[in-house]
N, C-alpha and C positions, 0 to 999 in steps of 0.2 A: 867450596864454592863461595864466591863473594857476590852479593847482589848489587846491581847498578844503583846509583845514588837516587834516582827518581823513578816514580811510577806514573806513567802518563794517564792512568785511570783516575788519579786524584783530581777532583775538581776544585775550584777556588774556595767554595764554601767549606769543603772538608779540610782543605789546607788551613784555613783560618780557625776552624775548630781545633785542629791539632795545635796550632800556636796558642790558642786560648787555654787549652788544657795544660800545656807546658808552663805558660805564664802563671796559671793558678797554682800549680805545684811549687814553682819557685817563690812566689809571693807568700804562700803558706809556710814554707820552710824558713824563709827569712824572718817571719814573725815568730816561729818556734824558737829560733836562735835568740831573738829579743826577749821572749818570755823566760828563757833560761838565764840570760844575762841579768835580767831584772828580778830574778829570784821568785818569779810568779809560777814557775813550772817545777814540780817535784821531779827529782831524778834526772836522767840524761836522755838525749835523743840523738839519733844518727841521721844527719841531714842528707837529703837526696839531691841537693843542688849540684847541677852538672850532668846528672843522669836522666833528666826528664824525658829525653827522646826515646828511651827504652820503654818505660812504663806506658807512655802515651801511644807509641807506635804499636806495641803489643796489644794493649787493651782495645785499641780502635778496631782491631781485626776480630774481636770477640763479640758474641751475642751477650745480652744481659744475663741470660741463664747459664752461660759458660762459667766454669769455676777458675779461680786463681788461688794460689797460696803465696804468702808473702814472707818477708824476712825482717830482721831487726832494723833494716833501713827501708821500711815499707810504706811510709806516708804517701809516696808518689804512686805506688801500686794501688793503694786504697782509693785515692782521689781519681786516678785515671779510670778505675772500674766503676765509679759513680758515687763514691761516699760523699756525705754532706760535710762541708767545711765546719758548720756549727757543731755537729756531733763529734767530729774529729778533734777540734780544740777542746771540747768538753771532756773528752776522754783523756787527753794529755794533761789536763789540769785536775784530774781526779774527780770530776763532777758527775752527778747522777744521770744527766741526759746523755752522757757519752755512750759509745757503742757497747761498751762492757760495763755500763753503769759506774764508770770511773775506777774500776778495779783492775783493768788490764794495762792502762797506760800506753806509752809509745810503741812498745814492742809486741803487743798482743791484741791489736785492733782486728775485729772480725765484723763482717756485714753480709750475712747470708742472703739478704734481699737482692744484693747486686752480684751474688756468686762468690763473694770474698770469704773463703773458709778460714781466714785468719793469718795474721803475722806470727812468726815463730822466732823466739830468741835463741834457739839452738841452731847452730850452723848446720844447714842441710836437713834440719829437723822436719820440714814440711814435705819432703820428697815422697814419703810414704802416704801422706794425706792426699796429695794431688794424684798420685797413682791409684790410690783407692777410689777416689772420686771418678777417675776415668774408667775404672773397672765397673763401678756402679752405673755410669752412663751407658756403657756398652751392654751390660746385662739388662738394663731397662729399655734400651733401644731409643733413647731420647735424642740422639744426635749431638749431645753436648760434648764439649772439649774441655779438658783441664790444662791449666798452665801452671808450671812450678817455677817461680822466681827463686834464684839463689845466687850468691856471689862466688867469686873464684876460690874463696877459702873452702867452699863445700866440695871442691874437687878432691880434697883429701879425706872425705868422709865415705866410709864404706856403704852406708845406707843408700847413697845416690846410685851406686853401681848395682846394688841388689835390686832396687826398684826398677831401674832402667832395664835390667835383665828380664824381670817379670813382664814389663810393658812390651818388650820386644817379642817375647815368647807368645804373649796373648794378643798382640796387635792392638794395644790400648790407645784410645784417643787422647794422648797427653803430649804436651810440648814442654821440654825442659829448657828454661831460659837462663843462661849463665851470664850475669852482669859482671864482666871482667873489667874491673876498674884499676887493675895493675897492683893493688895492694891488699893483702889479707891483714886487716888491722894495721900494724905498723911494719909489716914485712913485705918487701917487693916479691911479686909472683915468681920472678926469675930464681928466687931462693927456695921456692916451695913447690913449683910445678915442673915435673920432669917430662920431657918429650912434648909432643904437640897436643893441645887441648882436644881438637876434633878427633884425634886418633882413638881417644878413650871411648866415646859413644859408638864410633864406627866399628870398634872391635866387638861390640855387642849386636851389630847389625842395625844400629839406629841411624836414621837419616840425620846427618850433621852438617850445619852450615855456619858461616861467620858473617857478621855484618858490622858496619860502622854504627855504633850505638848513638853517636852524636848527630846522626842523620835520621830524623824521625820518619821521613818518607821512605827511606831504605828499610828501616825496621818494619814499618807497616807493610810494605810490599812483600817482604820476605815472610813475615808472620802470616799474612793473609793466605799465602800459598801453602804454608805448612799446616795451618788450621784447616783449610779446605781438604788437604790430603788426609788429615786425621779424621775428619767427618766422613770421608769416603771409606773408612775402615782400613786404611793402608798402614796404620801403626804409628808409633811414637816418633818424635823428632827432637833434635837438640839444636838450640840456637845460641851461639856465642855472640854477645853484643859487646863490642869493645868500647869502653866508656871511661869516665874519670869523675871522681868526687872532688869538688872544688875545695871543700872544707876538710876537717880532720875526720878521724874514725868516728868520733862523737863530738858533741858540742864543747866538751872540755879539752879536747885535743887541739890546742891552739898553736903550739910550737912546731909540731910536725918536723922534727929533726931527721926523719927517715927519708925526706925528699926535699928538693930544692924549691925555692920560691920562683926561680926562672922556669922550672918545669910547670908549675902551677900557672904562671902568666901565659905560657905558650898554649896550654889547653884552654884557658879562659878567653884568650884573644883570637885563637885560630880554630877552635873546635867547639864553640858554644852552640848547643842545639837550637836555642831560640834565635840567635843571630843568623845561623846558617839558613833556617827556613825563611826568616824575614828578608834576607838578602835575595833569596831565590824568588820571592814574591814581589820584589821591587818592580814597579812598572805595571803590575797587574791590579793593584789597589791604590787608592788615594793615600796621601801621606798621613792623614789623620787616623786611619783605620787602626793601626797598631797602638797609637796613643789612647784611643777609645777603649780598646781591649784592656790595656794596662790599667786604665782608670776604673773600668768595671770590675776587673779582678781584684784590684786593691780595695775597692769598696766592699766586695763580698768577703774578703779576708778580714778586713777591719771589723766588719759587722760580726763575723764569726768569733773574733777575739772578745769583743764586748759581750756577746751572748754567753761565752764560756765563763768569763770573769763574773758575770752576774748570776750564773746558774748555781743551784744549791749543791752541797756535797751530799753523798748518800747518807741516809739515816743510819746511825750506829746499829740499829736493830737488823740491818741487812748483812752484817758481817759474816754470818754463817750461811748466807744464800749464795747460789751460783758457785759453790765449792764442790768439786767432784773428786778430789784426791787429797 
């Protein structure tokens, strides 16, 4: 099933909120790239630019106390669920005010206060965590829902199918969100995924749907319905969001010999989630509205960078703290 492109229940204020959230994620990631190129950020990061419509559309359908688990490409998920720009940048720079006191870095950010149970550098590694959170919510009767973000590469991981099987048997309130961006690292999905993606969850009796991930309104409309279904106790769902990462697998992947520049230009010019929503709202808001949003977002992100650069590193005496294995 493919969801229509728009949801008439979205009002103008909510649409502008969706745009602001996507603009914030993009501005954040652009700064992450600059921090890497200027050698201010240790290690690598996997940019979410191009996929903003998925994280924002999904998280808009959730309550603050609902759970998410994230991936190595997880900055967008964290921000969409309510993470602070300041603390995000601090974590990326290894600073003490970061979400993991500077010890987790890009791929291990967690924010329990907003329901973010953490990013995971292991492909498909958080599927069990999200499913366990859904089991906990069901046992406690809280009405919470868990969302598990993962990329198309996780479709080759057995843990995903083991946990979906349990979720289907026990009718757990969890939605598995597959961000299909056409490439698993440097390999096209056509070379790694056999058959139809939706046939896999459906074989387990899991409600499965596909949506244009570049259309934030469509993602939200679909996710809202699946979340409400999960809250009613009707079991898990699987949502494939067809999307595209504009940059490489990580910030150091600049040549991208595994795909063409023409393909990239086509996605950027015809399937950009921010431009799609902006075009749809043309005539409903004055011409300066989007510029004001961009200015506000840029100021927030710039302030976040300065906050992180000025923040202290963890004291060396903390080296054996927060270590569990």
